[in-house]
C-alpha positions in Angstrom: 0.1 0.0 0.0 1.4 3.5 -0.8 1.9 6.1 1.6 -1.3 8.2 -0.5 -3.4 4.9 -0.2 -2.4 4.6 3.6 -3.2 8.2 4.5 -6.7 8.1 3.1 -7.0 4.9 4.9 -6.7 6.9 7.9 -8.1 9.8 7.3 -11.9 7.4 7.1 -10.9 5.4 10.8 -13.5 6.9 12.9 -13.0 7.6 16.8 -15.2 4.7 17.7 -13.0 2.1 15.0 -10.0 3.5 16.4 -11.1 3.3 20.1 -11.6 -0.2 20.5 -9.2 -1.6 18.4 -7.1 0.1 20.1 -8.3 -1.0 23.9 -9.3 -4.4 23.6 -6.3 -5.3 21.0 -3.3 -3.1 22.8 -4.4 -1.4 26.1 -6.1 -4.2 27.6 -2.8 -6.9 27.6 -1.2 -4.7 29.9 -3.5 -3.8 32.8 -4.9 -5.8 35.2 -8.6 -7.5 35.4 -9.7 -4.9 37.8 -8.3 -2.0 35.4 -9.9 -3.5 33.1 -13.6 -3.4 34.1 -13.1 0.5 35.1 -11.2 1.2 31.9 -13.8 -0.6 29.7 -16.9 1.4 31.6 -15.3 4.7 30.8 -14.6 3.9 27.1 -18.1 2.6 26.5 -20.4 4.6 28.9 -18.3 8.1 28.6 -16.0 8.3 25.9 -17.3 6.5 22.6 -21.0 7.5 23.0 -19.6 10.9 22.4 -17.2 10.8 19.6 -18.3 7.4 18.2 -19.0 8.5 14.5 -16.6 11.5 14.1 -13.4 11.1 12.0 -10.6 10.9 14.5 -8.3 13.0 12.3 -11.1 16.0 12.9 -11.7 15.7 16.2 -10.2 19.2 18.0 -9.5 20.9 21.0 -12.7 22.7 20.7 -14.3 19.7 20.7 -12.4 18.3 23.8 -13.7 21.8 25.5 -16.9 20.7 24.5 -17.0 17.0 26.0 -15.5 18.3 29.5 -18.2 20.8 29.9 -20.3 17.7 29.2 -18.9 15.6 31.3 -18.7 18.2 34.1 -22.4 19.2 33.4 -23.4 15.9 34.7 -22.5 16.1 38.2 -19.8 13.3 38.2 -16.5 13.6 40.8 -13.9 14.7 40.5 -11.7 11.5 40.7 -14.2 9.8 37.8 -13.3 13.2 35.6 -10.1 12.3 35.9 -10.1 8.6 34.7 -12.1 9.7 31.6 -9.5 12.0 30.6 -6.9 10.3 31.4 -8.2 7.5 29.2 -9.1 9.7 26.8 -5.3 11.3 26.8 -4.0 8.1 26.4 -6.0 7.1 24.0 -4.9 10.6 21.5 -1.3 10.4 22.4 -1.1 6.6 20.7 -3.1 7.9 17.9 -0.9 10.7 17.4 2.2 8.4 17.7 0.7 6.0 14.7 0.1 8.9 12.7 -3.9 8.4 12.7 -3.6 13.0 13.9 -1.5 14.9 13.2 -1.5 17.0 16.5 -2.8 15.7 19.9 -5.9 17.4 20.6 -5.6 16.5 24.3 -2.3 18.0 24.8 -1.8 20.3 27.5 -6.1 19.6 28.6 -5.0 17.5 31.7 -4.8 20.9 33.1 -7.9 22.2 33.3 -8.9 19.2 35.4 -7.2 21.4 38.2 -7.7 24.9 36.8 -10.3 25.5 34.7 -9.2 28.4 32.0 -10.4 29.3 29.3 -8.4 30.4 25.8 -11.8 31.4 23.9 -11.7 34.3 22.2 -15.0 36.2 21.4 -16.1 37.5 18.5 -16.3 41.2 18.1 -19.7 42.9 16.6 -18.9 42.7 13.0 -17.8 39.5 13.0 -21.0 38.1 15.4 -23.6 40.4 12.7 -22.0 38.6 9.4 -21.9 35.3 11.1 -25.9 35.6 11.7 -26.2 37.3 8.3 -24.8 34.1 6.4 -26.8 31.7 8.6 -30.0 33.5 8.2 -29.7 32.9 4.3 -28.8 29.0 4.5 -31.3 26.0 5.0 -30.0 24.6 7.6 -28.5 28.1 9.6 -31.8 27.9 12.4 -29.7 25.0 13.7 -26.7 27.4 14.2 -28.6 30.5 14.8 -30.2 28.5 18.1 -27.1 26.9 19.4 -25.9 30.5 19.4 -29.2 32.0 21.1 -29.9 29.1 23.5 -26.3 27.6 24.3 -27.6 24.6 24.4 -24.6 21.5 23.4 -24.2 19.9 19.7 -25.5 16.7 21.4 -28.6 18.2 23.5 -29.2 20.7 19.8 -29.5 17.3 17.5 -31.4 15.3 19.9 -34.1 17.8 20.7 -37.6 17.2 20.0 -40.4 19.5 19.4 -42.2 18.3 22.7 -38.8 19.5 24.7 -39.7 23.1 23.0 -42.7 25.2 25.5 -44.0 27.8 23.3 -46.0 29.4 26.1 -43.4 29.4 28.6 -40.6 30.5 26.0 -38.4 27.2 27.6 -36.9 24.4 26.2 -35.9 21.1 28.1 -32.7 19.5 27.8 -31.9 15.9 28.4 -28.7 14.2 29.4 -28.0 11.1 30.7 -28.0 11.9 34.2 -29.6 15.7 33.8 -32.9 17.0 33.0 -33.1 20.6 33.5 -35.2 23.8 32.0 -33.8 26.3 30.6 -35.2 29.8 28.6 -35.0 30.4 25.4 -34.5 33.6 23.7 -37.5 35.1 22.9 -36.9 36.2 19.2 -36.3 32.2 18.9 -39.9 31.1 19.2 -41.5 32.4 16.0 -38.5 31.9 13.8 -38.9 28.2 15.2 -43.0 28.2 14.9 -42.1 28.7 11.1 -39.5 26.0 11.0 -41.7 23.7 12.7 -44.4 24.6 10.3 -42.5 23.8 7.2 -41.5 20.3 8.7 -44.7 19.5 9.3 -45.9 20.9 5.5 -43.0 18.5 4.2 -43.5 15.3 6.3 -47.4 15.5 5.7 -48.0 17.5 2.9 -51.7 16.7 2.7 -52.4 18.5 6.3 -53.6 15.5 7.8 -52.0 15.7 11.3 -50.5 18.4 13.1 -48.9 16.1 15.9 -45.3 16.4 15.5 -44.3 16.4 19.1 -42.2 13.5 19.3 -40.0 14.4 15.9 -36.8 15.8 16.1 -36.4 19.5 15.7 -33.1 19.6 13.5 -32.9 16.1 11.9 -31.3 15.1 8.7 -33.1 14.3 5.3 -34.1 11.0 6.8 -35.6 12.6 9.6 -33.1 10.8 11.9 -30.5 12.3 14.1 -27.7 14.1 12.2 -24.4 12.9 12.4 -22.1 15.6 14.6 -19.4 15.2 12.3 -21.8 16.5 9.5 -22.7 19.0 11.5 -19.7 20.5 12.6 -18.2 20.3 9.3 -21.3 22.7 7.9 -20.4 24.7 10.9 -16.5 25.1 9.5 -17.8 26.1 5.9 -20.6 28.7 7.4 -17.6 30.5 9.4 -15.6 30.1 6.2 -18.1 31.8 4.2 -19.1 34.2 6.9 -15.2 35.0 6.7 -15.1 35.2 10.8 -12.9 33.1 13.0 -13.6 29.3 13.5 -14.4 29.1 17.5 -15.9 25.6 17.0 -19.6 24.6 18.0 -18.3 25.3 21.6 -17.8 28.8 20.6 -21.5 29.4 20.0 -22.0 28.1 23.7 -19.9 30.6 25.3 -20.8 33.5 22.9 -24.2 32.3 24.2 -22.9 33.4 27.5 -21.6 36.1 26.8 -24.7 37.8 25.6 -26.7 36.6 29.0 -23.6 38.3 31.0 -23.8 41.3 28.7 -27.1 41.5 29.9 -26.6 42.0 33.5 -27.8 38.2 34.2 -25.8 37.4 37.6 -22.8 34.7 37.4 -24.4 32.3 39.9 -27.8 32.7 37.9 -26.4 31.6 34.7 -24.5 28.5 36.0 -27.2 27.3 37.5 -29.3 28.0 33.7 -25.9 26.4 31.6 -25.0 23.6 34.0 -21.7 24.5 34.7 -20.5 23.1 37.9 -17.5 25.4 38.5 -18.1 29.2 38.4 -14.7 29.8 37.6 -15.7 29.3 33.8 -18.2 31.7 33.8 -15.5 34.0 35.8 -13.5 33.9 33.0 -15.5 34.7 30.2 -16.8 37.4 32.5 -13.4 38.6 32.4 -13.4 38.6 28.9 -16.8 40.8 28.2 -14.8 43.3 29.7 -11.8 42.8 27.7 -11.8 46.5 25.5 -10.8 44.4 21.9 -14.0 42.4 21.8 -16.6 45.3 22.0 
């Protein structure tokens, strides 16, 4: 096999494929039986379900940040969180050594377990406006505007169903493995979502015989199923390039939402309850960013 064919083959490998091959074939023989049970549980219950279908070489530091935030919001102990990221760090170190990833996205990330620190550089007002202008002209743009306007994580958005949205109260129910929460939506999103719901219903039921689509996904793929996160992130990257703004990743849309709430005067403690941050230090870092002159 030529070098080009080998590189092409590596680019097709998903996280789930590599993780299981590495764990069961290479990693397991080097650990004890008791360690195997714990590590397998961490891999199969926490890590693979999140990254499974993503192409290994496409996973970035922003993806790791978003995964960390999700795990932390689910109220796991610090010991469990450390175990999850220790295994993930080992996996990516091997992947990097074998040439499956050009840059290890876990590099330096173990430090965030001890001292949360944000390297996020927010958009300025012009970038914010340019992004909205592009997504509002795109057929799939509402999903990304919703991410910016709701602060939900990518997995939460893709799993969202119409029955989770309360248009009268202006709230959305977010369901995780270990949590269920109700968060408020920015009012301007509600009519956009209602229009989207009507258009979706007219496509699924052109004769208008049924107006009950509460169990259907809000942002499905063309087959009515949950979208692949890799596809959604790739589309976001294209939209960011078209808007000619910095790529802050999907996680960055959530952080921009938090900055909007901080600007609106929402207290940090209240904000932590709304969006599920366990440590106020993360929001305090964002608060410092909001006060910087260069993002005004």
